[in-house]
N, C-alpha and C positions, 0 to 999 in steps of 0.2 A: 505233939502233933496228934491229931485224931486218927484212930485206926481207919476209919472210913476214908479219910483223905489220903492216907498213905497207901492203902490198898487200891483205892480208885486210880491213883496215879501209877501204881505198879501193874494194874491189870487192864487198863484201857487198851483198845486196839492201837497198835503202834504203826508208824510208817513202814516198819519192817517186822511184821508179825511173826515171821519164822526165825528171826534173829535168835541165835542161841540154841535152836532146836537140833541142828545137826550135831553140834558139839555135845549136847546133853543126852542124846539117845544112847541107850545101851544096846549092844548087839550080842547075839547068841554066842556064848562061850568066850566072850571078850573079858580079859582080866580087868581088875580095878585100876585106879581108884574109882569107886562108885558107891552110891547109896541105893539100897533097895528099901522102899518105904511101904510098910503095911498100913493101909488107911483104915481106921475104924470109926464107928460112930456116925456114919453117913445118915442124913435125914431121910433120903430116898435114893433111888437108883436112876436118876435122870440127869441130863446135862453132861458137863465136862468136868474132869478132875485134872488139876494142873499143879506141878511142883516147879519152883524156881530156886536156883542156887545163886547166892550172893556172897561177897566178902563178909567175914564175920566181924564187922564193925558198924557202929550205929550210923555213921555218916552214909555208908553205902547200902545198908540193909533196906530193901524195898525201893531203891533208887531206880531211875529210868534206865532201862537196859541199853539204849543207844549211848547214853552218857558213859555208863560203865565200860562198855566194849570199846568206845572211842578212847577211853583212858587206859586201855589195856588191863582192866580189872576183870576178875572172873565173873561170868554170868552164863547161866544155862537155863533152858526151859524145856519141860516135857509135858505134853498135854494129850489127853485121850478121852474118848467117851467113857462114861461110867459104865462098867459092865452090869448087865441086868441081874446077874446072880454070882455067887461065889466070892472069894476073897478079892479085895481091891488092892493092887500092888503097882507101884511105880518104880522105875529105875532111872536114876539120873547120874551121869558121869561127872566127876570132879576133874579139874584140869591137872591136879597134882595132889599128893597127900597133904593134909592140913585140916584146918578148921574152917567151916563154911556155915553161913546162915541159910536156912531153908524155909520157904513158905509154901503152904498148900492152899489151894482155892477149890471149893466145890461150886462151880458155876452152874447152878441148877437149871437156868433157862438157856444155857449155851450161847449167850450173847457176847461173851468175852469181856464183860464189864462186871465189876463188883457191885452187887445189889445188897446194900446194907441190911435190908429187911428180910432177904431171902437166901443169900448165899452163905456158905460156911467157910471157915478158915482154920488152919492148923499149923503147928510149928513143932519141931523136935523138942523133946523135954516137956511137951504139953504144958506150957506156962499158963497161968491164969490170965485171962484176957478181959480188960475193961473196954473202954472205947479208944484207948491209946494203943499203939503198936508195942509189942514187947521189945526190950533191949535185944540187940543182936546176940549177946552172950546167952540169953534165955532161949533163943531160937537156933542155936548153933550145935553142930556135931562135928566130931573129928572123924577123919577117914585116913587109913593108911594106904598101903599099896594094893590092898585087896578090896573086897566088897564088904560094906558095912550095912547091916540090916537095922532099921529103925521102925518103931511103931508110932504113928501119929494119930491122935484122936481129933476128929473134927469138932468145931464149935460153931454155934449159930446164935444169932441175936436172941437175947432173952430180956424182955422189958426194955426200958429206955437206955440203960447205962452199962449193960454188960453182955458178954458172949459166954456161952457155956456149952457143954455137951448135950446132946439130945437126951432127955430124961427117961424115955421108955425103953432104952436098951437096943434100939435098932442099930444095925451095922450095914 
């Protein structure tokens, strides 16, 4: 499956755009399980940054949130404006300790749709990205009963057939 098609279906506005948001938000001094994600390699400081949590299997990774929740499978989403300066950090709760696939989207124009030519994507483990989505195992991380910190480097389209980090070192 093409990365663009997978991300487009995973990032289009839904009939329930806030689905998963309440479950995914971290609250001050709340214990885990949760992931704190340090986002690096942003192309610029505009738009929205979003993290989504999925089951760590290929069938469910980047699947429609409504379908996952209806089936009782884990899904959470946290979205916020990209801060104008300083570190970019997102926190997303996990429903229980375990392994989860995570995806990040830098929605540069804030339209809540994946723009193949403009928007950035990132995954834990920072797998190499072509035009196909990575396997869930390449985009997964384990979390215990506490908070797990991850660093995810954003990737943007480069040429016709690949995505990669911004080359000039911006963050």
